[in-house]
PDB file of N, CA, C and O in Angstrom:
ATOM      1  N   MET A   1      50.290 145.676 167.059  1.00  0.00           N
ATOM      2  CA  MET A   1      51.264 144.192 167.079  1.00  0.00           C
ATOM      3  C   MET A   1      50.603 143.304 167.627  1.00  0.00           C
ATOM      4  O   MET A   1      50.126 143.490 168.746  1.00  0.00           O
ATOM      5  N   ARG A   2      50.429 142.087 166.915  1.00  0.00           N
ATOM      6  CA  ARG A   2      49.758 140.906 167.748  1.00  0.00           C
ATOM      7  C   ARG A   2      50.938 139.632 168.131  1.00  0.00           C
ATOM      8  O   ARG A   2      51.816 139.183 167.395  1.00  0.00           O
ATOM      9  N   ILE A   3      50.692 139.356 169.161  1.00  0.00           N
ATOM     10  CA  ILE A   3      51.607 138.189 169.637  1.00  0.00           C
ATOM     11  C   ILE A   3      51.062 136.968 169.567  1.00  0.00           C
ATOM     12  O   ILE A   3      49.927 136.875 170.035  1.00  0.00           O
ATOM     13  N   SER A   4      51.483 136.138 169.178  1.00  0.00           N
ATOM     14  CA  SER A   4      50.783 134.637 169.124  1.00  0.00           C
ATOM     15  C   SER A   4      51.625 133.487 169.406  1.00  0.00           C
ATOM     16  O   SER A   4      52.830 133.526 169.156  1.00  0.00           O
ATOM     17  N   PHE A   5      51.036 132.417 169.936  1.00  0.00           N
ATOM     18  CA  PHE A   5      52.090 131.451 170.426  1.00  0.00           C
ATOM     19  C   PHE A   5      51.628 129.814 169.985  1.00  0.00           C
ATOM     20  O   PHE A   5      50.550 129.263 170.206  1.00  0.00           O
ATOM     21  N   LEU A   6      52.653 129.352 169.398  1.00  0.00           N
ATOM     22  CA  LEU A   6      52.181 128.017 168.953  1.00  0.00           C
ATOM     23  C   LEU A   6      53.145 127.057 169.704  1.00  0.00           C
ATOM     24  O   LEU A   6      54.366 127.176 169.798  1.00  0.00           O
ATOM     25  N   SER A   7      52.362 126.094 170.213  1.00  0.00           N
ATOM     26  CA  SER A   7      52.903 125.021 171.032  1.00  0.00           C
ATOM     27  C   SER A   7      53.823 124.283 169.899  1.00  0.00           C
ATOM     28  O   SER A   7      53.654 124.300 168.680  1.00  0.00           O
ATOM     29  N   GLN A   8      54.876 123.610 170.677  1.00  0.00           N
ATOM     30  CA  GLN A   8      55.894 123.026 170.043  1.00  0.00           C
ATOM     31  C   GLN A   8      55.295 121.778 169.729  1.00  0.00           C
ATOM     32  O   GLN A   8      55.346 121.347 168.577  1.00  0.00           O
ATOM     33  N   GLU A   9      54.677 121.094 170.732  1.00  0.00           N
ATOM     34  CA  GLU A   9      54.203 119.948 170.796  1.00  0.00           C
ATOM     35  C   GLU A   9      52.588 119.967 170.675  1.00  0.00           C
ATOM     36  O   GLU A   9      51.943 120.644 171.476  1.00  0.00           O
ATOM     37  N   PHE A  10      52.032 119.319 169.803  1.00  0.00           N
ATOM     38  CA  PHE A  10      50.258 119.213 169.878  1.00  0.00           C
ATOM     39  C   PHE A  10      50.035 118.418 168.975  1.00  0.00           C
ATOM     40  O   PHE A  10      50.744 118.067 168.032  1.00  0.00           O
ATOM     41  N   GLU A  11      48.747 118.049 169.358  1.00  0.00           N
ATOM     42  CA  GLU A  11      48.177 116.922 168.523  1.00  0.00           C
ATOM     43  C   GLU A  11      47.739 117.221 167.238  1.00  0.00           C
ATOM     44  O   GLU A  11      47.050 118.239 167.171  1.00  0.00           O
ATOM     45  N   VAL A  12      47.923 116.680 166.295  1.00  0.00           N
ATOM     46  CA  VAL A  12      47.080 116.803 165.004  1.00  0.00           C
ATOM     47  C   VAL A  12      46.436 115.763 164.354  1.00  0.00           C
ATOM     48  O   VAL A  12      46.742 114.640 164.754  1.00  0.00           O
ATOM     49  N   SER A  13      45.459 115.852 163.275  1.00  0.00           N
ATOM     50  CA  SER A  13      44.579 115.313 163.028  1.00  0.00           C
ATOM     51  C   SER A  13      45.106 114.993 161.601  1.00  0.00           C
ATOM     52  O   SER A  13      45.395 115.845 160.761  1.00  0.00           O
ATOM     53  N   GLU A  14      45.200 113.526 161.428  1.00  0.00           N
ATOM     54  CA  GLU A  14      45.835 113.192 160.056  1.00  0.00           C
ATOM     55  C   GLU A  14      44.693 113.258 159.098  1.00  0.00           C
ATOM     56  O   GLU A  14      44.967 112.898 157.954  1.00  0.00           O
ATOM     57  N   SER A  15      43.844 113.527 159.259  1.00  0.00           N
ATOM     58  CA  SER A  15      42.352 113.871 158.012  1.00  0.00           C
ATOM     59  C   SER A  15      42.527 115.224 157.702  1.00  0.00           C
ATOM     60  O   SER A  15      41.782 115.659 156.823  1.00  0.00           O
ATOM     61  N   ARG A  16      43.471 116.134 158.300  1.00  0.00           N
ATOM     62  CA  ARG A  16      43.475 117.691 158.149  1.00  0.00           C
ATOM     63  C   ARG A  16      44.551 117.627 157.334  1.00  0.00           C
ATOM     64  O   ARG A  16      45.282 116.637 157.315  1.00  0.00           O
ATOM     65  N   THR A  17      44.761 118.776 156.521  1.00  0.00           N
ATOM     66  CA  THR A  17      45.970 119.407 155.800  1.00  0.00           C
ATOM     67  C   THR A  17      46.903 120.172 156.573  1.00  0.00           C
ATOM     68  O   THR A  17      46.596 120.532 157.710  1.00  0.00           O
ATOM     69  N   VAL A  18      47.989 120.449 156.077  1.00  0.00           N
ATOM     70  CA  VAL A  18      49.029 121.222 156.927  1.00  0.00           C
ATOM     71  C   VAL A  18      48.572 122.610 156.823  1.00  0.00           C
ATOM     72  O   VAL A  18      49.029 123.352 157.693  1.00  0.00           O
ATOM     73  N   ARG A  19      47.726 123.174 155.908  1.00  0.00           N
ATOM     74  CA  ARG A  19      47.367 124.499 155.908  1.00  0.00           C
ATOM     75  C   ARG A  19      46.095 124.564 156.947  1.00  0.00           C
ATOM     76  O   ARG A  19      45.948 125.554 157.664  1.00  0.00           O
ATOM     77  N   GLU A  20      45.310 123.609 156.984  1.00  0.00           N
ATOM     78  CA  GLU A  20      44.013 123.746 158.038  1.00  0.00           C
ATOM     79  C   GLU A  20      44.551 123.824 159.526  1.00  0.00           C
ATOM     80  O   GLU A  20      43.960 124.481 160.382  1.00  0.00           O
ATOM     81  N   GLU A  21      46.004 122.932 159.841  1.00  0.00           N
ATOM     82  CA  GLU A  21      46.468 123.071 161.290  1.00  0.00           C
ATOM     83  C   GLU A  21      46.780 124.401 161.209  1.00  0.00           C
ATOM     84  O   GLU A  21      46.451 125.115 162.156  1.00  0.00           O
ATOM     85  N   PHE A  22      47.444 124.961 160.109  1.00  0.00           N
ATOM     86  CA  PHE A  22      48.097 126.661 160.437  1.00  0.00           C
ATOM     87  C   PHE A  22      46.909 127.244 160.583  1.00  0.00           C
ATOM     88  O   PHE A  22      46.978 127.983 161.565  1.00  0.00           O
ATOM     89  N   LEU A  23      45.954 127.277 160.140  1.00  0.00           N
ATOM     90  CA  LEU A  23      44.664 128.175 160.195  1.00  0.00           C
ATOM     91  C   LEU A  23      44.171 127.932 161.575  1.00  0.00           C
ATOM     92  O   LEU A  23      43.341 128.764 161.939  1.00  0.00           O
ATOM     93  N   ASP A  24      44.483 126.961 162.480  1.00  0.00           N
ATOM     94  CA  ASP A  24      43.678 126.750 163.840  1.00  0.00           C
ATOM     95  C   ASP A  24      44.836 128.099 164.811  1.00  0.00           C
ATOM     96  O   ASP A  24      44.530 128.484 165.939  1.00  0.00           O
ATOM     97  N   ALA A  25      45.699 128.444 164.302  1.00  0.00           N
ATOM     98  CA  ALA A  25      46.510 129.558 164.911  1.00  0.00           C
ATOM     99  C   ALA A  25      45.619 130.953 164.749  1.00  0.00           C
ATOM    100  O   ALA A  25      45.600 131.867 165.574  1.00  0.00           O
ATOM    101  N   PHE A  26      44.779 130.899 163.315  1.00  0.00           N
ATOM    102  CA  PHE A  26      44.057 132.327 163.526  1.00  0.00           C
ATOM    103  C   PHE A  26      42.477 131.940 163.585  1.00  0.00           C
ATOM    104  O   PHE A  26      41.726 131.983 162.611  1.00  0.00           O
ATOM    105  N   LYS A  27      42.037 131.479 165.158  1.00  0.00           N
ATOM    106  CA  LYS A  27      41.003 131.183 165.577  1.00  0.00           C
ATOM    107  C   LYS A  27      40.110 132.162 165.489  1.00  0.00           C
ATOM    108  O   LYS A  27      39.096 131.839 164.870  1.00  0.00           O
ATOM    109  N   GLU A  28      40.146 133.454 165.977  1.00  0.00           N
ATOM    110  CA  GLU A  28      39.436 134.793 165.815  1.00  0.00           C
ATOM    111  C   GLU A  28      39.236 135.032 164.288  1.00  0.00           C
ATOM    112  O   GLU A  28      38.064 135.159 163.933  1.00  0.00           O
ATOM    113  N   GLU A  29      40.061 135.100 163.471  1.00  0.00           N
ATOM    114  CA  GLU A  29      39.890 135.415 161.970  1.00  0.00           C
ATOM    115  C   GLU A  29      38.999 134.443 161.207  1.00  0.00           C
ATOM    116  O   GLU A  29      38.343 134.784 160.224  1.00  0.00           O
ATOM    117  N   MET A  30      39.013 133.201 161.722  1.00  0.00           N
ATOM    118  CA  MET A  30      38.506 132.041 160.956  1.00  0.00           C
ATOM    119  C   MET A  30      37.013 131.890 161.449  1.00  0.00           C
ATOM    120  O   MET A  30      36.151 131.510 160.656  1.00  0.00           O
ATOM    121  N   GLU A  31      36.651 132.253 163.033  1.00  0.00           N
ATOM    122  CA  GLU A  31      35.563 132.448 163.507  1.00  0.00           C
ATOM    123  C   GLU A  31      34.800 133.407 162.571  1.00  0.00           C
ATOM    124  O   GLU A  31      33.792 132.995 161.997  1.00  0.00           O
ATOM    125  N   VAL A  32      35.223 134.623 162.399  1.00  0.00           N
ATOM    126  CA  VAL A  32      34.639 135.765 161.501  1.00  0.00           C
ATOM    127  C   VAL A  32      34.206 135.230 160.068  1.00  0.00           C
ATOM    128  O   VAL A  32      33.115 135.476 159.554  1.00  0.00           O
ATOM    129  N   ALA A  33      35.107 134.547 159.557  1.00  0.00           N
ATOM    130  CA  ALA A  33      34.914 133.999 158.086  1.00  0.00           C
ATOM    131  C   ALA A  33      33.826 133.095 158.245  1.00  0.00           C
ATOM    132  O   ALA A  33      32.893 133.198 157.449  1.00  0.00           O
ATOM    133  N   LYS A  34      33.776 132.091 159.276  1.00  0.00           N
ATOM    134  CA  LYS A  34      32.697 131.381 159.224  1.00  0.00           C
ATOM    135  C   LYS A  34      31.090 132.402 159.431  1.00  0.00           C
ATOM    136  O   LYS A  34      30.075 132.348 158.736  1.00  0.00           O
ATOM    137  N   GLN A  35      31.356 133.203 160.546  1.00  0.00           N
ATOM    138  CA  GLN A  35      30.217 133.651 160.641  1.00  0.00           C
ATOM    139  C   GLN A  35      29.792 134.519 159.588  1.00  0.00           C
ATOM    140  O   GLN A  35      28.593 134.795 159.542  1.00  0.00           O
ATOM    141  N   LEU A  36      30.698 135.075 158.594  1.00  0.00           N
ATOM    142  CA  LEU A  36      30.352 135.776 157.347  1.00  0.00           C
ATOM    143  C   LEU A  36      29.793 135.088 156.524  1.00  0.00           C
ATOM    144  O   LEU A  36      28.753 135.499 156.009  1.00  0.00           O
ATOM    145  N   GLU A  37      30.410 133.685 156.135  1.00  0.00           N
ATOM    146  CA  GLU A  37      29.445 132.731 155.329  1.00  0.00           C
ATOM    147  C   GLU A  37      28.354 132.229 155.658  1.00  0.00           C
ATOM    148  O   GLU A  37      27.652 131.575 154.887  1.00  0.00           O
ATOM    149  N   LYS A  38      28.025 132.527 157.090  1.00  0.00           N
ATOM    150  CA  LYS A  38      26.517 131.826 157.595  1.00  0.00           C
ATOM    151  C   LYS A  38      25.636 133.050 157.372  1.00  0.00           C
ATOM    152  O   LYS A  38      24.516 132.804 156.926  1.00  0.00           O
ATOM    153  N   VAL A  39      25.936 134.295 157.596  1.00  0.00           N
ATOM    154  CA  VAL A  39      25.045 135.260 157.338  1.00  0.00           C
ATOM    155  C   VAL A  39      24.887 135.659 155.740  1.00  0.00           C
ATOM    156  O   VAL A  39      23.868 136.223 155.343  1.00  0.00           O
ATOM    157  N   GLN A  40      25.875 135.354 154.941  1.00  0.00           N
ATOM    158  CA  GLN A  40      25.633 135.604 153.402  1.00  0.00           C
ATOM    159  C   GLN A  40      24.724 134.431 152.888  1.00  0.00           C
ATOM    160  O   GLN A  40      23.913 134.685 151.997  1.00  0.00           O
ATOM    161  N   THR A  41      24.816 133.137 153.412  1.00  0.00           N
ATOM    162  CA  THR A  41      23.873 132.218 153.232  1.00  0.00           C
ATOM    163  C   THR A  41      22.503 132.593 153.514  1.00  0.00           C
ATOM    164  O   THR A  41      21.618 132.446 152.672  1.00  0.00           O
ATOM    165  N   ALA A  42      22.273 133.121 154.783  1.00  0.00           N
ATOM    166  CA  ALA A  42      21.084 133.769 155.239  1.00  0.00           C
ATOM    167  C   ALA A  42      20.406 134.493 154.231  1.00  0.00           C
ATOM    168  O   ALA A  42      19.272 134.256 153.814  1.00  0.00           O
ATOM    169  N   ILE A  43      21.287 135.525 153.812  1.00  0.00           N
ATOM    170  CA  ILE A  43      21.064 136.718 152.968  1.00  0.00           C
ATOM    171  C   ILE A  43      20.223 136.186 151.881  1.00  0.00           C
ATOM    172  O   ILE A  43      19.091 136.596 151.626  1.00  0.00           O
ATOM    173  N   GLU A  44      20.996 135.018 151.104  1.00  0.00           N
ATOM    174  CA  GLU A  44      20.780 134.325 149.941  1.00  0.00           C
ATOM    175  C   GLU A  44      19.067 133.916 149.955  1.00  0.00           C
ATOM    176  O   GLU A  44      18.276 134.041 149.019  1.00  0.00           O
ATOM    177  N   GLY A  45      18.844 133.473 151.123  1.00  0.00           N
ATOM    178  CA  GLY A  45      17.589 132.805 151.466  1.00  0.00           C
ATOM    179  C   GLY A  45      16.541 133.648 151.786  1.00  0.00           C
ATOM    180  O   GLY A  45      15.379 133.248 151.702  1.00  0.00           O
ATOM    181  N   SER A  46      16.847 134.884 152.180  1.00  0.00           N
ATOM    182  CA  SER A  46      15.660 135.888 152.718  1.00  0.00           C
ATOM    183  C   SER A  46      15.001 136.604 151.617  1.00  0.00           C
ATOM    184  O   SER A  46      14.231 137.509 151.938  1.00  0.00           O
ATOM    185  N   VAL A  47      15.182 136.338 150.328  1.00  0.00           N
ATOM    186  CA  VAL A  47      14.749 137.394 149.358  1.00  0.00           C
ATOM    187  C   VAL A  47      13.220 137.711 149.577  1.00  0.00           C
ATOM    188  O   VAL A  47      12.766 138.816 149.281  1.00  0.00           O
ATOM    189  N   GLU A  48      12.463 136.732 150.092  1.00  0.00           N
ATOM    190  CA  GLU A  48      10.906 137.160 150.389  1.00  0.00           C
ATOM    191  C   GLU A  48      10.763 138.097 151.377  1.00  0.00           C
ATOM    192  O   GLU A  48       9.877 138.950 151.330  1.00  0.00           O
ATOM    193  N   ASP A  49      11.575 138.010 152.288  1.00  0.00           N
ATOM    194  CA  ASP A  49      11.505 138.975 153.838  1.00  0.00           C
ATOM    195  C   ASP A  49      12.369 140.182 153.817  1.00  0.00           C
ATOM    196  O   ASP A  49      13.483 140.187 154.341  1.00  0.00           O
ATOM    197  N   LEU A  50      11.889 141.132 153.253  1.00  0.00           N
ATOM    198  CA  LEU A  50      12.796 142.392 153.077  1.00  0.00           C
ATOM    199  C   LEU A  50      13.399 142.887 154.618  1.00  0.00           C
ATOM    200  O   LEU A  50      14.535 143.306 154.838  1.00  0.00           O
ATOM    201  N   ALA A  51      12.378 142.722 155.528  1.00  0.00           N
ATOM    202  CA  ALA A  51      12.874 143.047 156.854  1.00  0.00           C
ATOM    203  C   ALA A  51      14.233 142.409 157.436  1.00  0.00           C
ATOM    204  O   ALA A  51      15.237 142.942 157.909  1.00  0.00           O
ATOM    205  N   LEU A  52      13.844 140.925 157.198  1.00  0.00           N
ATOM    206  CA  LEU A  52      15.241 139.911 157.477  1.00  0.00           C
ATOM    207  C   LEU A  52      16.224 140.294 156.937  1.00  0.00           C
ATOM    208  O   LEU A  52      17.188 140.561 157.655  1.00  0.00           O
ATOM    209  N   MET A  53      16.328 140.450 155.544  1.00  0.00           N
ATOM    210  CA  MET A  53      17.187 140.889 154.812  1.00  0.00           C
ATOM    211  C   MET A  53      17.959 142.013 155.123  1.00  0.00           C
ATOM    212  O   MET A  53      19.188 142.048 155.060  1.00  0.00           O
ATOM    213  N   GLY A  54      17.158 143.013 155.490  1.00  0.00           N
ATOM    214  CA  GLY A  54      17.826 144.413 156.092  1.00  0.00           C
ATOM    215  C   GLY A  54      18.524 144.107 157.364  1.00  0.00           C
ATOM    216  O   GLY A  54      19.601 144.637 157.639  1.00  0.00           O
ATOM    217  N   ARG A  55      17.893 143.207 158.191  1.00  0.00           N
ATOM    218  CA  ARG A  55      18.781 143.058 159.479  1.00  0.00           C
ATOM    219  C   ARG A  55      20.151 142.160 159.096  1.00  0.00           C
ATOM    220  O   ARG A  55      21.209 142.289 159.713  1.00  0.00           O
ATOM    221  N   LEU A  56      19.964 141.270 158.025  1.00  0.00           N
ATOM    222  CA  LEU A  56      20.793 140.578 157.999  1.00  0.00           C
ATOM    223  C   LEU A  56      22.060 141.480 157.342  1.00  0.00           C
ATOM    224  O   LEU A  56      23.215 141.390 157.758  1.00  0.00           O
ATOM    225  N   LEU A  57      21.651 142.337 156.279  1.00  0.00           N
ATOM    226  CA  LEU A  57      22.497 143.111 155.826  1.00  0.00           C
ATOM    227  C   LEU A  57      23.533 143.977 156.718  1.00  0.00           C
ATOM    228  O   LEU A  57      24.720 144.267 156.568  1.00  0.00           O
ATOM    229  N   ASP A  58      22.490 144.289 157.793  1.00  0.00           N
ATOM    230  CA  ASP A  58      23.179 145.192 159.032  1.00  0.00           C
ATOM    231  C   ASP A  58      24.224 144.195 159.684  1.00  0.00           C
ATOM    232  O   ASP A  58      25.356 144.591 159.962  1.00  0.00           O
ATOM    233  N   GLU A  59      23.799 142.829 159.932  1.00  0.00           N
ATOM    234  CA  GLU A  59      24.897 142.005 160.530  1.00  0.00           C
ATOM    235  C   GLU A  59      26.199 141.793 159.691  1.00  0.00           C
ATOM    236  O   GLU A  59      27.367 141.610 160.035  1.00  0.00           O
ATOM    237  N   PHE A  60      25.628 141.876 158.545  1.00  0.00           N
ATOM    238  CA  PHE A  60      26.788 141.414 157.226  1.00  0.00           C
ATOM    239  C   PHE A  60      27.980 142.699 157.098  1.00  0.00           C
ATOM    240  O   PHE A  60      29.117 142.567 156.645  1.00  0.00           O
ATOM    241  N   ASP A  61      27.397 143.875 157.599  1.00  0.00           N
ATOM    242  CA  ASP A  61      28.402 145.082 157.275  1.00  0.00           C
ATOM    243  C   ASP A  61      29.083 144.993 158.670  1.00  0.00           C
ATOM    244  O   ASP A  61      30.298 145.086 158.497  1.00  0.00           O
ATOM    245  N   LEU A  62      28.751 144.838 160.084  1.00  0.00           N
ATOM    246  CA  LEU A  62      29.363 144.734 160.836  1.00  0.00           C
ATOM    247  C   LEU A  62      30.260 143.466 161.157  1.00  0.00           C
ATOM    248  O   LEU A  62      31.086 143.572 162.064  1.00  0.00           O
ATOM    249  N   LEU A  63      30.143 142.288 160.471  1.00  0.00           N
ATOM    250  CA  LEU A  63      31.221 141.347 160.413  1.00  0.00           C
ATOM    251  C   LEU A  63      32.056 141.653 159.348  1.00  0.00           C
ATOM    252  O   LEU A  63      33.074 140.962 159.369  1.00  0.00           O
ATOM    253  N   GLN A  64      31.992 142.493 158.361  1.00  0.00           N
ATOM    254  CA  GLN A  64      32.996 142.990 157.262  1.00  0.00           C
ATOM    255  C   GLN A  64      33.771 143.779 158.223  1.00  0.00           C
ATOM    256  O   GLN A  64      34.974 143.605 158.418  1.00  0.00           O
ATOM    257  N   ARG A  65      33.178 144.493 158.709  1.00  0.00           N
ATOM    258  CA  ARG A  65      34.397 145.376 159.809  1.00  0.00           C
ATOM    259  C   ARG A  65      35.129 144.685 160.497  1.00  0.00           C
ATOM    260  O   ARG A  65      36.337 144.925 160.479  1.00  0.00           O
ATOM    261  N   ARG A  66      34.691 143.790 161.179  1.00  0.00           N
ATOM    262  CA  ARG A  66      35.213 143.383 162.189  1.00  0.00           C
ATOM    263  C   ARG A  66      36.182 142.283 161.359  1.00  0.00           C
ATOM    264  O   ARG A  66      37.073 141.790 162.051  1.00  0.00           O
ATOM    265  N   ALA A  67      36.128 141.941 160.274  1.00  0.00           N
ATOM    266  CA  ALA A  67      37.116 140.871 159.333  1.00  0.00           C
ATOM    267  C   ALA A  67      38.050 141.873 159.052  1.00  0.00           C
ATOM    268  O   ALA A  67      39.235 141.542 159.017  1.00  0.00           O
ATOM    269  N   GLN A  68      37.626 143.450 158.772  1.00  0.00           N
ATOM    270  CA  GLN A  68      39.254 144.282 158.549  1.00  0.00           C
ATOM    271  C   GLN A  68      39.764 144.444 159.716  1.00  0.00           C
ATOM    272  O   GLN A  68      40.994 144.471 159.655  1.00  0.00           O
ATOM    273  N   ALA A  69      39.312 144.574 160.848  1.00  0.00           N
ATOM    274  CA  ALA A  69      39.925 144.522 162.125  1.00  0.00           C
ATOM    275  C   ALA A  69      40.744 143.665 162.475  1.00  0.00           C
ATOM    276  O   ALA A  69      41.693 143.959 163.202  1.00  0.00           O
ATOM    277  N   VAL A  70      40.571 142.656 162.103  1.00  0.00           N
ATOM    278  CA  VAL A  70      41.240 141.187 162.535  1.00  0.00           C
ATOM    279  C   VAL A  70      42.432 140.877 161.207  1.00  0.00           C
ATOM    280  O   VAL A  70      43.253 139.970 161.340  1.00  0.00           O
ATOM    281  N   ASN A  71      42.399 141.659 160.073  1.00  0.00           N
ATOM    282  CA  ASN A  71      43.074 141.537 158.947  1.00  0.00           C
ATOM    283  C   ASN A  71      42.851 140.129 158.321  1.00  0.00           C
ATOM    284  O   ASN A  71      43.806 139.465 157.917  1.00  0.00           O
ATOM    285  N   LEU A  72      41.409 139.637 158.243  1.00  0.00           N
ATOM    286  CA  LEU A  72      41.085 138.323 157.933  1.00  0.00           C
ATOM    287  C   LEU A  72      41.951 138.152 156.290  1.00  0.00           C
ATOM    288  O   LEU A  72      42.683 137.216 155.966  1.00  0.00           O
ATOM    289  N   ASP A  73      41.594 139.332 155.473  1.00  0.00           N
ATOM    290  CA  ASP A  73      42.032 139.297 154.280  1.00  0.00           C
ATOM    291  C   ASP A  73      43.574 138.694 154.248  1.00  0.00           C
ATOM    292  O   ASP A  73      43.796 137.919 153.318  1.00  0.00           O
ATOM    293  N   VAL A  74      44.276 138.868 154.836  1.00  0.00           N
ATOM    294  CA  VAL A  74      45.697 138.379 154.664  1.00  0.00           C
ATOM    295  C   VAL A  74      45.922 137.253 155.370  1.00  0.00           C
ATOM    296  O   VAL A  74      47.142 137.132 155.487  1.00  0.00           O
ATOM    297  N   VAL A  75      45.434 136.497 155.821  1.00  0.00           N
ATOM    298  CA  VAL A  75      45.331 135.417 156.830  1.00  0.00           C
ATOM    299  C   VAL A  75      46.108 134.168 155.717  1.00  0.00           C
ATOM    300  O   VAL A  75      47.077 133.550 156.159  1.00  0.00           O
ATOM    301  N   ASP A  76      45.683 133.924 154.519  1.00  0.00           N
ATOM    302  CA  ASP A  76      46.301 133.337 153.490  1.00  0.00           C
ATOM    303  C   ASP A  76      47.523 133.294 153.118  1.00  0.00           C
ATOM    304  O   ASP A  76      48.217 132.320 152.824  1.00  0.00           O
ATOM    305  N   VAL A  77      47.866 134.873 153.152  1.00  0.00           N
ATOM    306  CA  VAL A  77      49.116 135.474 152.531  1.00  0.00           C
ATOM    307  C   VAL A  77      50.063 134.846 153.908  1.00  0.00           C
ATOM    308  O   VAL A  77      50.951 134.012 153.731  1.00  0.00           O
ATOM    309  N   LYS A  78      49.714 135.384 155.245  1.00  0.00           N
ATOM    310  CA  LYS A  78      50.537 135.094 156.086  1.00  0.00           C
ATOM    311  C   LYS A  78      50.826 133.424 156.356  1.00  0.00           C
ATOM    312  O   LYS A  78      51.914 133.106 156.835  1.00  0.00           O
ATOM    313  N   ILE A  79      49.970 132.534 156.080  1.00  0.00           N
ATOM    314  CA  ILE A  79      50.046 131.385 156.178  1.00  0.00           C
ATOM    315  C   ILE A  79      51.027 130.824 155.105  1.00  0.00           C
ATOM    316  O   ILE A  79      51.916 130.010 155.360  1.00  0.00           O
ATOM    317  N   SER A  80      50.792 131.298 154.000  1.00  0.00           N
ATOM    318  CA  SER A  80      51.470 130.783 152.621  1.00  0.00           C
ATOM    319  C   SER A  80      53.231 131.331 152.922  1.00  0.00           C
ATOM    320  O   SER A  80      54.131 130.668 152.406  1.00  0.00           O
ATOM    321  N   LYS A  81      53.537 132.441 153.698  1.00  0.00           N
ATOM    322  CA  LYS A  81      54.846 132.965 153.885  1.00  0.00           C
ATOM    323  C   LYS A  81      55.211 132.020 154.912  1.00  0.00           C
ATOM    324  O   LYS A  81      56.310 131.476 154.804  1.00  0.00           O
ATOM    325  N   LEU A  82      54.415 131.716 155.960  1.00  0.00           N
ATOM    326  CA  LEU A  82      55.081 130.825 157.263  1.00  0.00           C
ATOM    327  C   LEU A  82      55.350 129.550 156.767  1.00  0.00           C
ATOM    328  O   LEU A  82      56.311 128.999 157.305  1.00  0.00           O
ATOM    329  N   MET A  83      54.688 128.833 155.766  1.00  0.00           N
ATOM    330  CA  MET A  83      54.855 127.510 155.698  1.00  0.00           C
ATOM    331  C   MET A  83      56.343 127.008 154.882  1.00  0.00           C
ATOM    332  O   MET A  83      56.785 125.874 155.063  1.00  0.00           O
ATOM    333  N   PRO A  84      56.923 127.850 154.118  1.00  0.00           N
ATOM    334  CA  PRO A  84      58.218 127.588 153.702  1.00  0.00           C
ATOM    335  C   PRO A  84      59.208 127.864 154.722  1.00  0.00           C
ATOM    336  O   PRO A  84      60.191 127.124 154.737  1.00  0.00           O
ATOM    337  N   GLU A  85      59.120 128.904 155.679  1.00  0.00           N
ATOM    338  CA  GLU A  85      59.588 129.672 156.812  1.00  0.00           C
ATOM    339  C   GLU A  85      59.977 128.091 157.848  1.00  0.00           C
ATOM    340  O   GLU A  85      61.055 127.835 158.384  1.00  0.00           O
ATOM    341  N   LEU A  86      59.037 127.462 157.862  1.00  0.00           N
ATOM    342  CA  LEU A  86      59.065 126.404 158.661  1.00  0.00           C
ATOM    343  C   LEU A  86      59.326 125.104 158.139  1.00  0.00           C
ATOM    344  O   LEU A  86      59.281 124.096 158.844  1.00  0.00           O
ATOM    345  N   GLY A  87      59.681 125.096 156.544  1.00  0.00           N
ATOM    346  CA  GLY A  87      59.985 123.912 156.072  1.00  0.00           C
ATOM    347  C   GLY A  87      58.859 123.088 155.455  1.00  0.00           C
ATOM    348  O   GLY A  87      58.991 121.910 155.123  1.00  0.00           O
ATOM    349  N   PHE A  88      57.940 123.676 155.351  1.00  0.00           N
ATOM    350  CA  PHE A  88      56.733 123.032 154.586  1.00  0.00           C
ATOM    351  C   PHE A  88      57.006 123.541 153.250  1.00  0.00           C
ATOM    352  O   PHE A  88      57.601 124.588 152.995  1.00  0.00           O
ATOM    353  N   SER A  89      56.313 122.354 152.068  1.00  0.00           N
ATOM    354  CA  SER A  89      56.487 122.744 150.824  1.00  0.00           C
ATOM    355  C   SER A  89      54.864 122.994 150.418  1.00  0.00           C
ATOM    356  O   SER A  89      53.907 122.525 151.034  1.00  0.00           O
ATOM    357  N   VAL A  90      54.807 123.837 149.248  1.00  0.00           N
ATOM    358  CA  VAL A  90      53.360 124.087 148.597  1.00  0.00           C
ATOM    359  C   VAL A  90      52.704 122.666 148.512  1.00  0.00           C
ATOM    360  O   VAL A  90      51.482 122.580 148.633  1.00  0.00           O
ATOM    361  N   GLU A  91      53.423 121.616 148.320  1.00  0.00           N
ATOM    362  CA  GLU A  91      52.535 120.459 148.219  1.00  0.00           C
ATOM    363  C   GLU A  91      52.120 119.809 149.466  1.00  0.00           C
ATOM    364  O   GLU A  91      51.265 118.924 149.453  1.00  0.00           O
ATOM    365  N   ASP A  92      52.795 120.284 150.745  1.00  0.00           N
ATOM    366  CA  ASP A  92      52.374 119.891 151.977  1.00  0.00           C
ATOM    367  C   ASP A  92      51.000 120.816 152.313  1.00  0.00           C
ATOM    368  O   ASP A  92      50.250 120.535 153.248  1.00  0.00           O
ATOM    369  N   ALA A  93      50.823 121.762 151.565  1.00  0.00           N
ATOM    370  CA  ALA A  93      49.538 122.451 152.014  1.00  0.00           C
ATOM    371  C   ALA A  93      48.169 121.740 151.830  1.00  0.00           C
ATOM    372  O   ALA A  93      47.151 122.073 152.435  1.00  0.00           O
ATOM    373  N   GLY A  94      48.252 120.697 150.907  1.00  0.00           N
ATOM    374  CA  GLY A  94      47.250 120.200 150.580  1.00  0.00           C
ATOM    375  C   GLY A  94      45.921 120.895 150.046  1.00  0.00           C
ATOM    376  O   GLY A  94      44.749 120.672 150.347  1.00  0.00           O
ATOM    377  N   ILE A  95      46.406 121.689 149.274  1.00  0.00           N
ATOM    378  CA  ILE A  95      45.205 122.475 148.628  1.00  0.00           C
ATOM    379  C   ILE A  95      44.692 121.709 147.174  1.00  0.00           C
ATOM    380  O   ILE A  95      43.759 122.179 146.524  1.00  0.00           O
TER     381      ILE A  95
END
């Protein structure tokens, strides 16, 4: 079980979508996603250095395990479920 807190009063950026604001509630998950993307980009650029690629693949494997531990794959599902429950429409998501 995971308990989260969402302040009733907070500042929002007018340049961000409602979905992006919801993603702020999933900081750990978003950090893992960001690291995964960074390592994947590094892997794509390391085709000439097999030793580096091996280390990056090991790091990628660890990050994938961490992503599974924090249920990264269900963040979008959770947000899609929460938005209408809190009165936001699909159009409000800004996708």
